[in-house]
ROPA-399909 format. One record per residue (C-alpha): residue number from 1; x, y negated, z. Coordinates in Angstrom, 1 decimal, padded with zeros to 4 digits. Layout:
BEGIN
@num:NUM&xx:X&yy:Y&zz:Z;
...
! end
This chain:
BEGIN
@num:1&xx:-000.8&yy:050.6&zz:-024.3;
@num:2&xx:-002.1&yy:047.1&zz:-024.3;
@num:3&xx:-004.2&yy:047.5&zz:-021.2;
@num:4&xx:-001.3&yy:048.3&zz:-018.9;
@num:5&xx:000.0&yy:045.5&zz:-016.8;
@num:6&xx:003.5&yy:046.2&zz:-015.3;
@num:7&xx:003.9&yy:044.8&zz:-011.8;
@num:8&xx:005.3&yy:042.6&zz:-010.5;
@num:9&xx:004.8&yy:040.2&zz:-013.3;
@num:10&xx:007.2&yy:037.2&zz:-013.6;
@num:11&xx:005.8&yy:034.0&zz:-012.0;
@num:12&xx:005.5&yy:032.4&zz:-015.5;
@num:13&xx:003.0&yy:035.1&zz:-016.5;
@num:14&xx:000.8&yy:034.9&zz:-013.4;
@num:15&xx:-002.4&yy:032.9&zz:-013.5;
@num:16&xx:-002.2&yy:029.6&zz:-011.8;
@num:17&xx:-003.7&yy:029.7&zz:-008.3;
@num:18&xx:-005.9&yy:027.0&zz:-006.9;
@num:19&xx:-004.6&yy:025.3&zz:-003.8;
@num:20&xx:-006.3&yy:026.0&zz:-000.5;
@num:21&xx:-008.6&yy:023.3&zz:000.9;
@num:22&xx:-007.5&yy:021.4&zz:004.0;
@num:23&xx:-010.5&yy:020.7&zz:006.3;
@num:24&xx:-010.0&yy:019.0&zz:009.6;
@num:25&xx:-012.1&yy:019.9&zz:012.6;
@num:26&xx:-012.9&yy:016.6&zz:014.3;
@num:27&xx:-012.9&yy:016.6&zz:018.1;
@num:28&xx:-015.0&yy:014.3&zz:020.3;
@num:29&xx:-012.6&yy:011.3&zz:020.1;
@num:30&xx:-010.6&yy:012.2&zz:016.9;
@num:31&xx:-012.6&yy:010.0&zz:014.6;
@num:32&xx:-010.6&yy:006.9&zz:015.7;
@num:33&xx:-007.2&yy:008.5&zz:014.8;
@num:34&xx:-008.5&yy:010.0&zz:011.5;
@num:35&xx:-009.8&yy:006.7&zz:010.1;
@num:36&xx:-006.2&yy:005.3&zz:009.7;
@num:37&xx:-005.0&yy:008.0&zz:007.2;
@num:38&xx:-008.2&yy:007.6&zz:005.2;
@num:39&xx:-007.8&yy:003.9&zz:005.1;
@num:40&xx:-004.2&yy:004.3&zz:003.7;
@num:41&xx:-005.4&yy:006.6&zz:000.9;
@num:42&xx:-004.6&yy:010.1&zz:002.3;
@num:43&xx:-005.6&yy:012.6&zz:-000.4;
@num:44&xx:-004.5&yy:015.8&zz:001.3;
@num:45&xx:-007.7&yy:016.2&zz:003.4;
@num:46&xx:-010.6&yy:017.8&zz:001.5;
@num:47&xx:-013.2&yy:017.2&zz:004.2;
@num:48&xx:-014.1&yy:017.3&zz:007.9;
@num:49&xx:-015.9&yy:019.7&zz:010.2;
@num:50&xx:-018.0&yy:017.8&zz:012.6;
@num:51&xx:-020.1&yy:019.3&zz:015.4;
@num:52&xx:-023.7&yy:018.5&zz:015.1;
@num:53&xx:-023.9&yy:017.0&zz:018.6;
@num:54&xx:-021.2&yy:014.6&zz:017.7;
@num:55&xx:-022.7&yy:013.5&zz:014.3;
@num:56&xx:-023.8&yy:010.1&zz:015.5;
@num:57&xx:-020.5&yy:009.5&zz:017.3;
@num:58&xx:-018.6&yy:010.1&zz:014.0;
@num:59&xx:-021.0&yy:008.1&zz:011.8;
@num:60&xx:-018.1&yy:005.9&zz:010.5;
@num:61&xx:-016.0&yy:008.9&zz:009.6;
@num:62&xx:-019.0&yy:010.5&zz:007.8;
@num:63&xx:-019.5&yy:007.3&zz:005.8;
@num:64&xx:-016.1&yy:007.6&zz:004.2;
! end
C-alpha cells in the first residue's frame, strides 16, 4: 500500500525541520551587555522580549 508509512523513518527520509527561534528576555540593565554581541554581528538571536515599562530604557537596543 502506498499510503502506509513505516516508522521510524530513516533520517534521510524525514522532512527537514525548521530551527527553533532564540529570543532573549532583556532585564532592566541587560541592554548594555546585549549591545556588544549585536555590534559584532551575532546572528543567533532572533529577537528580544522587553517589558513595556522598560521600553524607553532599552530604546537603543530596540533601534537595532
